[in-house]
Steps between C-alpha positions, in 0.01 A plus 500: 500500500639838398487767767450848358755749627323819606590813307664798665165680478324214678771496764461875553127451559585262786735733686361849420147606604311554177813401306640852540774675697302827525159640399550420130323168443415375153239229441647147542503434125708816443738486795859599428819396676795699364807324368714796393486852357723733306438856389129529419447125452395236751475121464279282718568147624331351191729692265241755386643846430333829593566865430498628856271792582469393865867579575488348847199725576696806397858503631676395179518832316814371325361153441639174636873462553619834369880472467576803718269379778629143483860622508433724801346211695784263404768751597336567835447128563875448513527779759224375730128427499385695805657698783228659718712815452510777240688409183634687199208399272250591775651847537528560127145382429364732769698787345340428164152496655563832672637644174198408290194507729378848605386410853802280580746655742566171681424132444423194714496159334263207543422194289176576311255775422245383754751550779599841367142629511446346844810670641408832338161486674669418831732797457209731419314391811808551715584842360150643523390322818179402319363154433289514181601472135287580195529300177300466180256225409664248271854609588737211566770570758615150579423207725491655849183528708507880469533490122244229422203729549255558211748384238236280338175557693200294392228687688359844416720782631442657839759777488710578691474162676724230350434135424780256593619287209606190691392287787719531807522881508411640845212747508720732706733537201214561257377778731821697438448525122274735302411436136374742235460468121809562287491823298227643727648808665165599651471168684855536629437855622183383678689219675779739594250750640357233732812302589786741423624526856536120512660446157869418497529457125334471164642203308451483125619320190559795266368271225253260660510168315463645151287795611681828449441806718280772360672839460562667836406198713848424636563869564177513700624213718811703574285800590271299730796345684663838550174644634431225757860423596506147352777345292459420133631153411537391138502127438736500201578130512355466148564847357848572636784476242245378245298804393803722548823487700340761727188287540141614472578777748751654263263484205211644702707767670357396839752406768380269778654487845579129466489244225524123470718365220557147374453284189686694228785600735564138594639341186271208580637445851319537835560863593289811559533814709336792672640834381413847618579815690811479716325625816239227470742225405724587796244333727607166353854567619414531867512208744190286529258635756289811556747730321539304179315310227606139460587381151737210463540162332770239465530547124423872478751665269629161385811570290400260220165674462655845528757412233222383268292811568797732449585338167136525391472872578829576329398319181155657505657847523757425227254365242202721591323183608186682610479661158542161333226350717267788415572468127425128489198543727357768274544265203307231688221736606456637147489151354249374753278805454498443124423132554203585724363745243546261208323225695210732578546479877442745780838453665797713592843497657554686824814592683833643389679326213734329748220279634190474288174358633226386261141596579191371320150649512599851610649801326655656811610403851568752776468288815472146633122475457531593132769236464301214652188615313675416173482156334765347727429145382588606146824661616600180678405289197703727273810450713446124523470463124811712447675261737394209279665677205833536678471843658548493877241743635329486836136463392293805589798698629787724393699431184854603595741621231878498545776711353617200297179386332539536125266669256452162331389339827247776557366459146469124545304556823265738318448245221418234759260740673311548173455123470390474861244779468339344191492163675340651810230664288426173325500300824262736682767581758402868520216671680246679281630838608846415364361461147462804279256568218602617153788749497524490877156653546435325829391161627348291226121475503327164455531387139790730416813348349783464745 
């Protein structure tokens, strides 16, 4: 009797809950276990090749295994893997961050973006002596109890009260968070008028998922914080060193008091940081206890990660990596928009070119409720079918573009998208509102050709 040897995918299902190492879980028949990757290409354990638009959920702005990043890690490896002390690459990376990022006068390292936002909130509470933090519905600030509030609420809103996004979060933590709609300055001002004396900080993704701020919105946050004595914290884990070397804050001309950075500054290694005003950051340098703010970790400022991050930032500055990402992202957005129009669909791309999000059934999105009111099932199906065609996209989520994707790869993705859209129309995989009548005149009426 022949005993079938389980595949690597089947083995992963046995040891990982849901067959996944994080919150990205594909259906069992489409599970992927990675074998290797190079540049913008990734191969799974079955040998299938993908053009990678997931990019490790964003960090790989120079693709997989960029020679400068690999060399920096290899060189540092021979000098030591970790010290629990400052190192040359840690100092030089911090200097680069302070050089590029407007709010950065000092830096404290941690290991991922979730930690960075958590420590920024702790610092804001300590500095102001207040306990509450305001965030925006749909904003994702990581995995901590304070951050997982109204990231993906299922119930109708009850602003400014939040809805916890996970079991196991104490109600006492939820009570310290206020939530208002993104891009709604009036709602924020109303919350500040009622709770301003208790607010330590306003925390915001300058670009929330793929939802961009309306003109003047970020500046209004700065004004509200100044008026009530709260700190403004930008979560630039996604936007930092991707939209621009100065981040979203540099492009917007709005300087926060603190920011969280990660992903693009990491070179694909586990590193992030809090950066901000020197007087605020000095609280991290005091001894643990009533006078200081505790922020420490065994691998914080790991020299391997700092070497990788330093090499990444240097290459990005040398090649105008942010400009390259924007150029390729614009090519993708134009091509997708043309494909939607040619297919007669009510669909659009939202977000900056660096990370496009596809939306069906709506022409515009200004906040979380608009986003979830779109045809989300169609967006997920679009991503899944692109995956089947060899384009690694997280279904229903951001499409990340790197500085090393080629024009030909973007064109091939657009061609595949055209095939997918026609197939989805023929399969009935779109809601009625996603279908347009002749010449894009609106949803097709009964009996009209689609």
